[in-house]
C-alpha positions as CSV (number, residue, x, y, z in Angstrom):
1,M,131.1,106.7,150.4
2,S,129.8,106.2,154.1
3,A,130.4,108.7,157.1
4,I,133.1,106.5,158.5
5,E,134.9,106.2,155.4
6,L,134.6,109.4,155.2
7,R,136.1,109.9,158.7
8,R,138.7,107.4,157.7
9,S,140.0,109.3,154.9
10,F,139.3,112.8,156.6
11,V,141.7,111.9,159.6
12,H,144.0,109.3,157.1
13,D,145.2,112.9,155.6
14,L,145.1,114.9,158.2
15,V,147.8,111.9,159.5
16,N,150.2,113.1,156.3
17,Q,149.9,116.3,156.9
18,L,150.8,116.6,160.1
19,A,153.6,114.0,158.9
20,V,155.1,116.7,157.1
21,I,154.9,119.4,159.7
22,V,156.7,117.6,161.8
23,G,159.4,116.7,158.9
24,H,159.1,120.2,157.9
25,C,160.1,121.2,161.7
26,D,162.9,118.2,161.5
27,L,165.0,120.2,159.5
28,L,164.3,123.2,160.5
29,S,165.9,122.4,163.6
30,D,168.9,121.0,161.9
31,D,169.6,124.6,161.4
32,L,168.7,126.2,164.6
33,K,171.5,126.9,167.7
34,L,170.6,124.0,170.4
35,G,168.7,125.2,173.2
36,S,166.9,128.7,171.6
37,Q,163.7,130.1,171.6
38,S,163.6,129.8,168.4
39,A,165.0,126.0,168.9
40,K,162.5,125.5,171.9
41,R,159.8,126.5,169.2
42,V,160.2,124.0,166.5
43,I,160.3,120.7,169.8
44,A,156.8,122.1,171.1
45,I,155.2,122.5,167.3
46,Q,156.8,118.0,167.0
47,E,155.8,117.2,170.2
48,I,151.7,118.7,170.0
49,G,151.9,117.0,165.8
50,R,153.5,114.0,167.1
51,G,150.4,114.0,169.5
52,M,147.7,115.6,167.2
53,A,148.9,112.3,164.9
54,Q,148.9,109.5,168.0
55,E,145.7,110.5,168.8
56,L,144.1,110.2,164.7
57,N,145.6,107.7,165.0
58,E,144.0,106.1,167.4
59,Y,141.0,107.2,166.6
60,Q,141.1,105.7,162.9
61,Y,142.0,102.2,164.2
62,R,138.5,102.8,166.2
63,L,136.8,103.7,163.1
64,S,138.3,101.0,161.4
65,K,137.8,98.2,164.0
66,S,133.9,99.9,164.2
67,V,133.6,99.5,160.3
68,R,134.4,96.3,160.5
69,S,131.7,95.1,163.3
70,V,129.3,96.6,161.1
71,G,129.8,94.2,158.3
72,M,130.3,91.6,160.3
73,Q,126.5,92.6,161.6
74,K,125.2,93.1,158.1
75,R,126.5,89.7,157.1
76,D,124.9,87.9,160.2
77,V,121.8,89.5,159.6
78,A,122.0,88.1,156.2
79,Q,122.8,84.8,156.8
80,S,119.9,84.8,159.3
81,K,117.7,86.0,156.8
82,Q,118.7,83.7,154.4
83,S,118.5,80.1,156.4
84,A,115.5,82.0,157.7
85,D,114.0,81.4,154.1
86,P,112.3,78.2,153.4
87,G,112.4,79.2,149.6
């Protein structure tokens, strides 16, 4: 597995874990009094988790785009070698 694939896998796992955290915050907020300190803290955790997940998804997209770009470059190099080889 390449370094980029490992990063993509790691980012994917982090996003999934953040989704669990945000989901648990949703469940907790159902039991908290609206406007209480606890409710405000849970909302802050949700917002941070969602923001981090969004940033990680954008990073994962850039990694995927990079992998495709490298793959196309390798293909182009292989094709040019084949067309340059008369044999």
